[in-house]
N, C-alpha and C positions, 0 to 999 in steps of 0.2 A: 504494500499500500505505500501511497506517496505521503512522505514526512508529514506533511500540514494536513492531509487526510484524519493519519493516524491518531494528529495532535487533537483534529477537531473532536473525533469521536473517543478520542481516552477523558477529555476534557468534561465532555456530556455528561460522560460516566461518571467523571467523580462530582460534577457538580450535583448531580440526583440524587448519586450517595452521601456527599458530608454534608451538601448545603441543606436540601430536601430539594432541591429543582423546581421543579414545573408548578406543583402539590404548594409547599412551603409559598413559592410566590401568590397564587391564586389563592390561598383561602389567606393569607393576609389584606390582602384586594377585598377579600368579603368580606371581612372581619370590618376595614379601616369604611369601607362603602354606607355598609350594616348600621354603625356605630350612630353615623348621619343624622337616618332621621329620627332619632332619638336626640340630638342635640338642638336640632332645628325645628321639628316639633312637626304635626303633621300636615303641613302645608305643601299639597301636591302642585302647587302653582312655583312656590319657591322651589321648591326639591329639581324641580324640571327644568330652571335657569340655570342652579348652580352646578346643576348633575355633571357636566364637562368638567367642571374647576377638579371637583371632587375626585372625578376618576382620573384624571388626570394626575393629578398628589395622591393620588393612592398607588398609579402604576409609577409615581419617580421616586414613592417611596420605597414601595417593593422589590425595585430596581435595585435599589441599593444593597438588600439582602444580602446577596451571597460577593459581591464586588471586594470584601477586606478578604475573601480565600482565594481570591481570582490568582493571583501570585505568592501569598502566604506558604500556600501547601507546598507549590514548589519549592522557595524556599529553605521549610523544614524540613524538605527529604532531600534536598540536596539536587532535581531535576533543574532548579531555574539556573544553577553553575553550567549545566548542559545545554541548556535549549544556546545561553549568551557565548558557550564555546561553539556551537553548530557550525558546519558552513551556511545554512540558509538563515537571512538577514532576520536580524532580532523585530524589525520593524514587521514585519508579515509573521512572525509568531506572537507577534503581541495580537494581532488582526484578527489570526484566526482562533487567539482565545476569544476574544472579543465578540464575535460571530457564533462562540460556543455560548459563551456568556447568555447571549441576544435568546439566543433557538432555545435556552432551558429555562428563560424568566422572562423575559421580551414577548414573547412569540406567543404562546399561552396566555397570557395576559388580554391581549388580542384578542384571541378567540375564546376568550369569559367575558369579556368588555359586552358586550351585547346582551349578554343575560343576566350582569348583574345592573345591567343601566333599564332593566326592570324595575330594579327597585326604587330606581330614582324616576323614575314615572316617564323618561321616555320613552319616545314612539319611534317608530321604524326606521322612519329617515332619520332622527337625530344620532340612534345608537350605528347606523350606520357610517356618516361623516366622522362619528365621535371613534368608531373603529380604524377606517380610513386615517384620520392623524393620529392616532397612535402606530401603525403600520409606520408609518414616515417618519413619527417624531421619534420612539422609542431604542431607534440604534443610535440616536444622537446622544441620548441616557446612557448609553452602556459604554461608547469610546471616550466621554468626556469622562466616565466615570474609569475607567482605564489608567489614566492623569495618575488620579488621584491615588487609585489602588497600587500604582508603579511607586508612588512615593512614600505610600502608610507601609510598605512591604516589609522593611526593616524594622520598624519602632512598634516598640509595645505601645498599648493601648489604640493599636491602628485604626482600629476601627470608627474611634471617638473623629479622630484626627479628617479619616476620611470623607467623614460627613459636611466637616468644617471644610472641605477644601471644593468638594462636589456640587454640595447643594447652590453654593451660588454662582455657579456656574453655569446651574443647567436653567435659571431664570430666565433667558433668553427664549430656552428650548416651552417652558410653559408657558409661557407669555400668550407665543402664538399659537403652540398647540391648542390652548384653550381660545383663541379667539379664531381660530378654522373654526372649530367647531362651533362656538356662539353664532360665529357669520352665515352658516347654512342654513342655522335652526332660525334664529331671530334678527337677523340680517344688524344694522344697514351695510357696513361693512359688505364689499364682494369677499365673495368664497375664496377666490383666488388669490389676493393678495397676499394676508396671513398664511395660507397654503402657502404658497410661494417661498415664502422667506423660511419656514418651518421645514422646508425641501433644501435652501439652498444652509440651513445652520446645518441639517444633517450629513450634506455633503462637506461642507467643512469642517464637520469631527471627523468624519470618514480617513481623510488625510490627517489631520493635524495630532489624532489622538495618540494612532500608533507612533508616529516618531515622538510624540513627547512623551508620552510612555516609556519607550523603547529610551530616548534621554536619560528620564529619571533614573531607570532601569540600571543602568550602565554607571549614574554616576552611586547610584545607593551600593554597588556589589563592588565599587573600587577600594 
């Protein structure tokens, strides 16, 4: 098997075994969304209005669950040193690990979002639009998170530092993800404007994230 393909399969298996993978992320997603109606009350109109923001915020927090173990597990068992010394460019290795994280955490959230959206009184159009924005935007959350995971890999209490680093960087993605979903549901801003910016943020993170994370890993391991 191609080394990168083998790494992808390995990381997906580790994510499921160690971090709980899709099940833990979806359960956390469900718990956050379920608690919101208890906090804001039984106002269906209000729930529908804030539904996209709630689902996006829950997706952001769920994506952080396994990020702290993304490189830490490899660092603990010594395989990170082997990855650093391999002939495969470290940037590609980091990108593959990011893809594995998204497939085991982000993708299940997208699949579950339309069903969980029923708890927030979202209609089918709103659920479909929201799933589309999550499909486009959640890769950005993962690849931005790569940077924080790489910085925190060799530090104690790295999970806390990871959240402090990653959450501010994901604010633009959160803003335009929610704006795109709201534009399609209530307007008046055209859907294409925030959605295009969201796509641009994701593309930028796909390029910048692996290079920045690889640089941080090299610095940490020196």
